[in-house]
Structures are given as C-alpha cells and as structure tokens.
C-alpha positions in Angstrom: 59.6 120.7 140.2 63.3 120.9 139.5 65.9 121.8 142.1 69.6 122.7 141.9 71.3 121.3 145.0 74.4 119.6 146.4 75.0 115.9 146.1 77.6 114.4 148.4 80.1 112.1 146.8 82.9 112.2 149.4 84.0 109.4 151.8 83.5 109.5 155.6 84.7 112.8 157.1 86.0 114.0 153.7 83.0 115.7 152.0 83.1 116.6 148.3 79.9 117.7 146.6 78.6 118.0 143.0 76.1 120.7 142.2 73.3 118.9 140.3 69.9 119.5 138.8 67.3 116.9 139.9 63.7 116.4 140.6 62.9 117.9 144.0 60.5 115.1 144.9 63.3 112.5 144.8 66.2 111.9 147.2 69.4 113.8 146.5 71.1 110.5 145.7 68.7 109.5 142.9 69.3 110.1 139.2 70.1 113.6 138.1 69.4 115.5 135.0 72.7 117.3 134.8 75.8 118.1 136.8 76.5 121.8 136.7 79.3 122.2 139.3 81.7 120.9 141.9 82.4 122.0 145.5 85.3 120.8 147.6 85.1 122.5 151.0 88.1 120.8 152.6 90.6 122.1 150.1 92.6 125.2 151.1 91.1 127.4 149.7 87.8 125.8 149.1 87.4 124.6 145.5 84.3 125.8 143.7 83.6 125.3 140.0 80.2 126.3 138.6 78.8 126.4 135.1 76.9 129.6 135.4 75.5 129.4 131.8 73.9 126.0 132.5 72.6 127.2 135.9 71.0 130.2 134.3 69.5 127.9 131.7 67.9 125.6 134.3 66.7 128.6 136.4 65.1 129.9 133.2 63.3 126.5 132.9 61.8 126.8 136.4 64.5 125.2 138.6 64.9 126.5 142.1 68.2 126.9 143.8 68.7 125.4 147.3 69.8 127.8 150.0 73.3 126.4 150.0 73.8 126.7 146.2 72.4 130.2 146.3 75.1 131.1 148.9 77.8 129.5 146.8 76.8 131.4 143.7 77.0 134.7 145.7 80.4 133.7 147.0 81.7 132.8 143.5 80.8 136.2 142.0 
C-alpha cells in the first residue's frame, strides 16, 4: 500500500519536511517513489508547497494520506 507522508530532512531542532509518496510497509527514511511537496514549519509564516496535481494522481492510484498531510492539504486550500 502506498502512503503520502512527511519525511524529515532538517537538522537537530530545525525540522524541515518533504512530502513524499512511499511504501507504507517501509520506514519513512527508506527510498521514495516521488517527492510531491515541501513543509518548513519554522519559517514565519510556515512555508508549504504542494503539487496538488501529483497528489491527486497518487490518491487516484490508491495512495492514502497520513493525518498530518491531510491537515496540511486542508490548510493550503
């Protein structure tokens, strides 16, 4: 099963995340199929870039959104 979730790439105490499509059975740090967004919560205001077209494509292919990504999508609209 595919999952659209956050992958942390920031250093200690400075989190930055990529929104990625990956296999739900693997760890969030394993290989990803595609990067579909970026989230920087420490910026003022928080930086959020999402490729909605690609997210809709993957959801149409059966990928599920994590709770956090679902919340970010609602906030972005």
